[in-house]
C-alpha positions as CSV (number, residue, x, y, z in Angstrom):
1,X,-2.8,-17.6,-7.1
2,X,-2.3,-19.4,-10.4
3,X,1.5,-19.7,-9.6
4,X,0.3,-21.8,-6.5
5,X,-2.1,-23.4,-8.4
6,X,0.1,-24.8,-11.6
7,X,2.8,-25.8,-9.1
8,X,0.8,-27.8,-7.2
9,X,-2.5,-29.2,-8.3
10,X,-2.6,-32.6,-9.5
11,X,-3.3,-33.2,-12.0
12,X,-2.2,-29.5,-13.4
13,X,-5.0,-27.3,-14.3
14,X,-4.8,-24.7,-17.2
15,X,-4.8,-21.3,-16.2
16,X,-5.1,-18.2,-17.4
17,X,-4.7,-14.5,-16.2
18,X,-6.8,-11.5,-17.5
19,X,-5.8,-8.3,-15.8
20,X,-8.5,-5.6,-16.5
21,X,-6.9,-2.7,-15.3
22,X,-4.6,-3.2,-18.9
23,X,-8.0,-2.3,-20.7
24,X,-9.3,1.5,-20.9
25,X,-12.7,0.9,-21.6
26,X,-15.1,-1.2,-20.0
27,X,-16.9,-2.2,-23.5
28,X,-12.7,-3.0,-24.2
29,X,-12.9,-5.1,-20.8
30,X,-16.3,-7.2,-21.6
31,X,-15.1,-7.6,-25.3
32,X,-11.6,-9.5,-24.5
33,X,-13.5,-11.1,-21.8
34,X,-16.3,-13.1,-24.6
35,X,-13.2,-13.3,-26.1
36,X,-11.2,-15.6,-24.1
37,X,-14.2,-17.7,-22.8
38,X,-14.7,-18.4,-26.2
39,X,-11.2,-19.5,-26.9
40,X,-10.8,-21.4,-23.2
41,X,-14.9,-22.8,-22.7
42,X,-13.6,-22.6,-19.2
43,X,-15.6,-24.3,-16.1
44,X,-14.7,-22.1,-13.5
45,X,-13.6,-18.4,-13.4
46,X,-12.5,-16.5,-10.4
47,X,-12.5,-12.8,-9.7
48,X,-9.8,-11.3,-7.6
49,X,-11.0,-7.6,-6.1
50,X,-8.1,-6.0,-4.1
51,X,-9.7,-2.9,-3.3
52,X,-13.2,-1.5,-3.1
53,X,-12.7,0.6,-6.0
54,X,-12.8,-2.1,-8.5
55,X,-16.1,-3.2,-6.7
56,X,-18.5,-1.3,-9.8
57,X,-17.3,-3.7,-12.2
58,X,-17.9,-7.0,-10.7
59,X,-21.6,-7.0,-11.8
60,X,-21.0,-6.4,-15.5
61,X,-17.9,-8.9,-15.6
62,X,-19.7,-11.6,-14.0
63,X,-22.6,-11.1,-15.9
64,X,-20.9,-11.6,-18.6
65,X,-19.7,-14.3,-17.7
66,X,-23.2,-16.0,-16.9
67,X,-24.2,-15.3,-20.1
68,X,-22.3,-17.0,-21.8
69,X,-22.3,-20.0,-20.0
70,X,-24.4,-20.5,-17.2
71,X,-22.9,-23.9,-15.5
72,X,-19.6,-22.2,-15.2
73,X,-18.5,-21.4,-11.6
74,X,-17.9,-17.7,-10.6
75,X,-16.0,-17.0,-7.5
76,X,-14.6,-14.0,-5.9
77,X,-11.7,-13.8,-3.2
78,X,-9.1,-11.2,-2.2
79,X,-8.7,-8.5,0.6
80,X,-11.8,-6.1,0.1
81,X,-13.9,-9.2,0.0
82,X,-13.1,-10.2,3.2
83,X,-14.3,-7.6,4.6
84,X,-17.6,-7.0,2.8
85,X,-18.8,-10.6,2.0
86,X,-22.5,-11.2,2.8
87,X,-22.8,-7.7,1.2
88,X,-21.4,-8.8,-1.9
89,X,-23.1,-12.0,-1.9
90,X,-26.6,-10.6,-1.6
91,X,-26.0,-8.0,-4.1
92,X,-23.8,-10.3,-6.8
93,X,-26.6,-12.7,-8.1
94,X,-23.7,-13.9,-11.1
95,X,-21.3,-14.8,-8.1
96,X,-21.5,-18.4,-6.8
97,X,-18.9,-18.4,-3.8
98,X,-16.7,-15.9,-2.0
99,X,-13.5,-16.9,-0.9
100,X,-12.8,-15.5,3.2
101,X,-9.3,-14.1,3.8
102,X,-6.9,-16.1,1.9
103,X,-7.2,-18.3,-0.9
104,X,-4.1,-20.3,-1.7
105,X,-5.1,-23.7,-0.1
106,X,-9.2,-23.5,-0.5
107,X,-9.0,-22.7,-4.6
108,X,-6.2,-26.1,-4.8
109,X,-8.3,-28.2,-2.5
110,X,-11.6,-27.3,-4.8
111,X,-9.5,-27.3,-8.3
112,X,-8.9,-31.0,-6.9
113,X,-12.2,-32.1,-5.7
114,X,-14.8,-34.3,-8.1
115,X,-17.4,-32.9,-6.3
116,X,-17.5,-28.8,-6.4
117,X,-20.7,-28.5,-4.8
118,X,-19.7,-30.5,-1.7
119,X,-15.9,-28.7,-1.4
120,X,-18.1,-25.3,-1.6
121,X,-19.8,-25.9,1.9
122,X,-16.4,-26.3,3.7
123,X,-14.1,-23.3,5.1
124,X,-13.7,-20.4,3.9
125,X,-16.3,-20.5,1.0
126,X,-18.9,-18.3,1.1
127,X,-21.9,-19.2,-0.2
128,X,-25.6,-18.1,-0.2
129,X,-26.5,-21.4,2.2
130,X,-24.2,-20.4,4.7
131,X,-25.4,-16.9,4.4
132,X,-28.9,-19.0,5.2
133,X,-27.8,-20.8,7.6
134,X,-26.0,-17.7,9.4
135,X,-22.4,-18.7,9.1
136,X,-19.8,-17.0,9.5
137,X,-17.2,-17.5,7.4
138,X,-13.3,-18.6,8.9
139,X,-10.1,-18.7,6.9
140,X,-8.1,-21.6,5.8
141,X,-4.7,-20.5,5.4
142,X,-1.4,-22.1,4.4
143,X,0.6,-22.7,7.2
144,X,3.9,-21.7,6.1
145,X,4.5,-19.2,3.1
146,X,7.6,-21.3,1.4
147,X,4.9,-22.4,-1.7
148,X,3.6,-19.0,-2.4
149,X,6.8,-16.9,-3.1
150,X,7.7,-18.5,-6.3
151,X,5.6,-16.2,-8.5
152,X,5.3,-17.3,-11.7
153,X,6.0,-14.5,-13.7
154,X,5.5,-15.9,-17.7
155,X,1.8,-15.9,-16.5
156,X,1.6,-12.7,-17.6
157,X,2.8,-10.1,-20.5
158,X,5.9,-8.6,-18.1
159,X,6.5,-5.8,-20.9
160,X,2.8,-4.5,-20.1
161,X,3.5,-3.5,-17.1
162,X,5.4,-0.3,-15.6
163,X,6.0,0.0,-11.3
164,X,6.6,3.2,-10.0
165,X,8.3,3.3,-7.2
166,X,7.9,4.8,-4.1
167,X,8.3,8.6,-3.5
168,X,12.6,8.7,-2.9
169,X,15.1,10.7,-4.1
170,X,17.0,8.1,-5.3
171,X,14.8,6.6,-7.4
172,X,16.3,4.6,-10.4
173,X,13.3,5.1,-13.4
174,X,14.5,9.2,-13.2
175,X,17.8,7.6,-14.2
176,X,19.7,6.7,-17.6
177,X,18.7,3.1,-17.9
178,X,15.5,0.7,-17.5
179,X,13.9,0.3,-13.9
180,X,13.6,-3.4,-14.3
181,X,11.2,-3.8,-10.8
182,X,9.4,-6.8,-9.3
183,X,7.2,-6.9,-5.7
184,X,7.6,-9.5,-3.1
185,X,5.9,-10.5,-0.1
186,X,7.4,-12.7,2.3
187,X,5.3,-12.4,5.8
188,X,1.5,-12.5,6.7
189,X,-0.1,-11.3,9.8
190,X,0.1,-8.5,12.2
191,X,-0.1,-9.2,16.4
192,X,-1.3,-5.5,16.4
193,X,-4.5,-3.5,17.0
194,X,-4.0,-0.2,15.0
195,X,-7.2,1.2,15.2
196,X,-7.2,2.5,11.8
197,X,-5.5,-0.6,9.9
198,X,-7.5,-3.8,8.6
199,X,-4.8,-6.0,8.1
200,X,-5.6,-8.4,11.1
201,X,-8.9,-9.2,9.1
202,X,-7.0,-10.0,5.6
203,X,-4.4,-12.5,7.5
204,X,-4.7,-12.9,10.5
205,X,-3.2,-11.9,14.1
206,X,-0.5,-14.7,14.0
207,X,2.9,-13.8,12.2
208,X,3.8,-16.4,9.2
209,X,7.3,-16.8,7.5
210,X,8.7,-17.5,3.6
211,X,12.0,-19.0,5.0
212,X,14.9,-16.7,3.9
213,X,16.5,-19.7,1.5
214,X,13.4,-19.6,-0.3
215,X,13.3,-15.9,-0.9
216,X,16.6,-15.8,-1.7
217,X,16.5,-18.6,-4.9
218,X,13.7,-16.3,-6.2
219,X,15.3,-13.2,-5.7
220,X,17.9,-14.9,-7.9
221,X,15.7,-16.0,-10.2
222,X,14.1,-12.6,-10.5
223,X,18.0,-11.6,-11.1
224,X,19.2,-13.9,-13.4
225,X,16.0,-14.1,-15.9
226,X,14.5,-10.9,-15.9
227,X,17.2,-8.4,-15.1
228,X,15.6,-7.5,-11.7
229,X,17.4,-3.9,-10.6
230,X,14.5,-2.9,-7.9
231,X,12.9,-5.1,-5.2
232,X,9.8,-3.9,-3.6
233,X,8.9,-5.6,-0.5
234,X,5.2,-5.7,0.4
235,X,5.2,-6.6,3.8
236,X,3.2,-5.0,6.4
237,X,6.0,-6.4,9.3
238,X,9.0,-7.7,7.8
239,X,11.2,-6.7,10.8
240,X,9.1,-7.6,13.7
241,X,11.1,-11.2,13.7
242,X,14.9,-8.9,14.2
243,X,17.1,-12.2,13.7
244,X,15.1,-13.2,10.1
245,X,15.4,-9.8,9.2
246,X,19.0,-9.6,9.5
247,X,19.7,-12.5,7.9
248,X,17.7,-11.5,4.8
249,X,18.9,-8.1,4.2
250,X,22.8,-9.6,5.0
251,X,22.1,-12.2,1.9
252,X,20.0,-9.6,-0.3
253,X,23.3,-7.7,-0.1
254,X,25.6,-9.9,-2.7
255,X,22.3,-9.2,-5.6
256,X,23.2,-5.8,-5.8
257,X,19.6,-4.0,-6.2
258,X,17.4,-1.1,-4.9
259,X,15.2,-2.1,-2.3
260,X,12.4,-0.5,-1.1
261,X,10.0,-0.7,1.6
262,X,7.2,1.5,0.8
263,X,4.1,-0.2,3.0
264,X,6.4,1.3,6.0
265,X,8.6,-0.3,8.5
266,X,8.4,-0.5,12.5
267,X,11.0,1.7,14.3
268,X,10.9,-0.5,17.3
269,X,13.6,-3.2,15.8
270,X,15.4,-1.2,13.9
271,X,19.1,-1.2,15.9
272,X,22.5,-0.1,14.4
273,X,23.6,-3.1,12.9
274,X,20.1,-4.0,10.7
275,X,20.3,-0.2,9.8
276,X,23.9,-1.1,8.1
277,X,22.6,-4.5,6.7
278,X,19.8,-2.5,5.3
279,X,22.3,0.0,3.3
280,X,24.4,-2.9,2.5
281,X,21.6,-4.7,0.7
282,X,20.6,-1.7,-1.2
283,X,18.5,0.2,0.8
284,X,18.9,4.0,0.3
285,X,15.3,4.9,1.5
286,X,12.9,3.6,4.6
287,X,9.1,4.4,5.5
288,X,8.8,4.7,8.8
289,X,4.9,3.9,10.3
290,X,5.0,5.9,13.3
291,X,1.1,7.9,12.5
292,X,1.6,10.1,15.2
293,X,4.0,12.9,17.1
294,X,1.9,12.5,20.2
295,X,2.0,9.8,22.9
296,X,-1.5,9.8,24.0
297,X,-2.7,9.3,20.4
298,X,-0.5,6.5,19.9
299,X,-1.7,4.8,23.1
300,X,-5.2,5.5,24.0
301,X,-6.5,6.3,20.5
302,X,-4.4,4.2,17.8
303,X,-3.5,1.4,20.3
304,X,0.3,1.3,18.2
305,X,2.8,-0.5,20.1
306,X,5.8,2.8,19.9
307,X,8.2,4.3,22.0
308,X,8.2,8.1,21.1
309,X,11.4,8.3,23.1
310,X,13.1,5.6,21.2
311,X,13.0,8.0,17.2
312,X,15.6,9.7,17.6
313,X,18.4,7.2,18.4
314,X,16.6,5.2,15.5
315,X,17.1,7.7,12.8
316,X,20.0,8.9,14.2
317,X,21.5,5.3,13.0
318,X,19.5,5.1,9.5
319,X,20.9,8.7,8.9
320,X,24.7,7.3,9.7
321,X,23.9,4.9,7.6
322,X,23.2,7.6,4.6
323,X,19.7,6.2,4.7
324,X,16.8,8.7,3.8
325,X,14.6,9.1,6.9
326,X,10.5,9.4,5.8
327,X,8.0,8.9,7.7
328,X,3.6,8.2,7.5
329,X,1.5,10.0,10.0
330,X,-2.2,9.9,10.2
331,X,-4.4,13.3,11.0
332,X,-8.2,13.2,12.5
333,X,-9.1,10.2,14.6
334,X,-11.9,11.0,16.8
335,X,-10.3,12.0,20.5
336,X,-7.7,13.5,18.8
337,X,-6.7,17.3,20.3
338,X,-5.1,20.3,18.5
339,X,-2.6,19.7,20.9
340,X,-1.6,16.0,19.1
341,X,-1.1,17.7,16.3
342,X,0.8,20.1,17.4
343,X,2.6,17.4,19.3
344,X,3.3,15.8,15.7
345,X,4.7,19.1,13.8
346,X,7.1,19.3,17.1
347,X,8.1,16.0,16.6
348,X,8.8,15.6,13.2
349,X,11.1,18.8,13.0
350,X,13.0,18.1,16.7
351,X,13.6,14.2,15.5
352,X,15.1,15.4,12.1
353,X,12.6,13.4,8.9
354,X,13.9,13.6,6.0
355,X,10.0,13.6,4.5
356,X,6.5,13.0,5.8
357,X,3.5,11.8,4.7
358,X,0.0,12.8,6.5
359,X,-2.8,11.2,5.6
360,X,-7.0,11.4,6.8
361,X,-8.2,9.0,9.3
362,X,-10.4,7.1,7.1
363,X,-12.2,4.1,8.4
364,X,-11.4,1.6,5.9
365,X,-14.2,-1.2,6.1
366,X,-12.4,-4.2,8.7
367,X,-11.1,-1.9,10.3
368,X,-12.0,-1.1,14.4
369,X,-12.2,2.5,13.0
370,X,-14.9,1.6,11.4
371,X,-16.8,0.0,13.8
372,X,-16.6,2.6,15.8
373,X,-17.3,5.1,13.3
374,X,-20.7,2.8,12.4
375,X,-21.7,2.6,15.7
376,X,-21.3,6.2,16.6
377,X,-22.7,7.1,13.3
378,X,-19.8,9.1,12.0
379,X,-20.3,8.1,9.1
380,X,-22.5,9.7,6.6
381,X,-25.1,7.0,4.3
382,X,-23.2,7.8,1.3
383,X,-20.0,6.6,1.8
384,X,-21.2,3.1,3.6
385,X,-21.7,1.5,0.3
386,X,-18.6,-0.5,-0.9
387,X,-16.9,1.2,-2.9
388,X,-17.8,4.3,-1.6
389,X,-14.7,5.9,0.9
390,X,-12.0,8.0,-1.1
391,X,-9.1,8.2,0.9
392,X,-8.5,11.6,-0.3
393,X,-11.7,12.7,1.7
394,X,-11.5,13.6,5.5
395,X,-15.4,11.7,6.2
396,X,-15.5,11.3,10.1
397,X,-18.0,13.2,11.5
398,X,-17.0,13.1,15.1
399,X,-17.4,15.8,17.8
400,X,-14.7,18.4,18.2
401,X,-13.4,17.3,14.4
402,X,-13.6,20.1,11.7
403,X,-13.6,18.4,8.6
404,X,-12.9,21.2,6.7
405,X,-10.4,22.5,9.5
406,X,-8.4,18.7,9.3
407,X,-8.3,19.0,5.8
408,X,-6.0,22.1,6.0
409,X,-4.3,21.5,9.0
410,X,-3.0,18.3,7.1
411,X,-2.0,20.6,3.7
412,X,-0.4,22.8,5.5
413,X,1.3,20.5,7.7
414,X,2.6,18.8,4.1
415,X,3.9,22.1,2.8
416,X,5.4,23.1,6.1
417,X,7.3,20.0,7.0
418,X,8.3,18.7,3.4
419,X,9.0,22.2,1.9
420,X,9.1,25.4,4.3
421,X,11.2,23.3,6.9
422,X,13.0,20.4,4.7
423,X,14.9,18.9,6.8
424,X,17.7,18.3,4.3
425,X,17.8,22.4,3.2
426,X,18.0,22.9,6.9
427,X,21.4,20.9,7.3
428,X,22.7,21.9,3.6
429,X,21.9,19.4,1.5
430,X,20.7,20.6,-1.6
431,X,21.8,18.2,-3.8
432,X,19.0,15.5,-2.5
433,X,16.3,18.6,-1.1
434,X,16.9,19.0,-4.9
435,X,16.1,15.4,-6.0
436,X,12.8,15.2,-3.1
437,X,11.5,18.5,-4.9
438,X,12.0,17.5,-8.3
439,X,10.3,14.6,-8.0
440,X,7.0,16.0,-6.0
441,X,7.1,17.9,-9.8
442,X,7.7,14.5,-11.5
443,X,4.3,13.4,-9.8
444,X,2.5,17.1,-9.4
445,X,4.0,19.6,-12.1
446,X,3.3,23.0,-11.6
447,X,3.5,22.4,-7.7
448,X,4.4,25.8,-6.7
449,X,5.7,25.6,-3.5
450,X,8.5,22.4,-5.0
451,X,9.1,25.1,-7.9
452,X,10.4,27.9,-5.6
453,X,12.1,25.4,-3.0
454,X,13.6,23.7,-6.2
455,X,14.8,27.2,-6.9
456,X,17.0,28.5,-4.0
457,X,18.4,24.3,-4.0
458,X,19.4,24.8,-8.0
459,X,21.1,28.3,-6.8
460,X,22.8,27.2,-3.8
461,X,24.2,24.9,-5.9
462,X,24.9,26.9,-8.8
463,X,22.9,26.0,-11.2
464,X,20.5,27.9,-13.1
465,X,17.4,28.5,-11.0
466,X,15.9,31.6,-12.9
467,X,13.4,29.5,-15.2
468,X,12.0,28.0,-11.8
469,X,11.8,30.7,-10.0
470,X,9.9,31.9,-12.9
471,X,7.7,28.8,-13.4
472,X,6.7,29.6,-9.2
473,X,6.0,32.9,-9.6
474,X,3.8,32.6,-12.6
475,X,1.3,30.2,-10.8
476,X,1.7,32.6,-7.9
477,X,0.7,35.4,-9.7
478,X,-2.6,33.8,-11.2
479,X,-4.0,30.8,-8.5
480,X,-5.3,32.8,-5.7
481,X,-5.5,30.0,-3.5
482,X,-1.6,28.9,-3.9
483,X,-0.8,32.5,-3.6
484,X,-2.5,32.7,-0.4
485,X,-0.7,30.0,1.4
486,X,2.8,31.1,0.1
487,X,1.6,34.5,1.6
488,X,0.8,32.7,4.9
489,X,3.9,30.7,4.7
490,X,6.2,34.1,4.1
491,X,6.8,33.0,0.6
492,X,6.9,36.2,-2.0
493,X,4.3,36.8,-4.2
């Protein structure tokens, strides 16, 4: 938002970014905010809330602003605001207005206006007056994304940020040398209607793209000025326009950097040529957003347009290009049966996915699943407030779905797919398997299944494995839960 304003607003406004994530305590955040308010004497303060987890801090921080100067215009926007605008404005007296959906054009028009109060009566702003009039907000978005690609990283203290690459046996941060990682979003929107996803609420169903020329110019700037060596692409539908995707990867190859796409890509759009272009551009790992190995769940419950019978050919193509294949799966949808989860287990094994991620079906605000769960009373009242849903817990209480059983199944499916029946161990690629288990231990120290299978990979590679095995045995000897899991999968106890 700051980059967009400073590149387009006339006259150029003075903009400062304050990232509260950089401060450890609420007291420190408030102290820094007060100091900056006194220094800048702003006329407008905007809060961005990407995730519900930030909501508990809104009241105190907006209160500090209004206490300093009640005439300061206080605004808030972001994905979490778009899905709960009415509730937020009713419960946050120190916020003057909320921005629905994308905010670049709305904020630019507001800053350039000589009458802010009149401008706030326009879409996409939500005010107390518009709430009282029962006026539903409508998105006002940039028609083209060229103007939002070029982020000005001089507006933040780059040295204070250290992103961690997504899970992969080929992450660079564990190698010698410095990882210089930046991110980019080259498209917005999604035409699909997956029941669990809130993306259409954020950016709409129509796809919008930045031109490849603009993207390449920005990537070149990041490489030349910041020595970027890892590019994280956060698009939700990067491959939907296959011709554009091929041109993008073809031209990214010149930079010789590592490229990751942790949001996941749709296997339906991958062919042999695209797989080869991704590899040559620097993609060594892909995340396939498959979600289920059951055709019934995909078509009748999730509404995801994936043809599972095409998966094997796509995965073979990726592997021929030496790309590590990972996939997302979601478990616990209302209407899902045991046989559907068993189909997912078989699918993972049969098509040879290298690593699988299992997530609870979670009714996120803005998704159809939230609406369905709310209407049917499948969400306990304690989860209805903003920021109350924790994706690490299964909270749906639908008929035929036992939360304890779903939780246990997800955990066991993870252990089975990624450790006991690890694909790379099965084909004798012990080096890649070793890297995977080491990466697990980097993120989850003392994971006994990672330790046990790491020791097997080490032994197969002729490396010292006794110390790793002793670590596994020490955990199994003292942790009853892990000992039970190890015994159930036939590991030594």
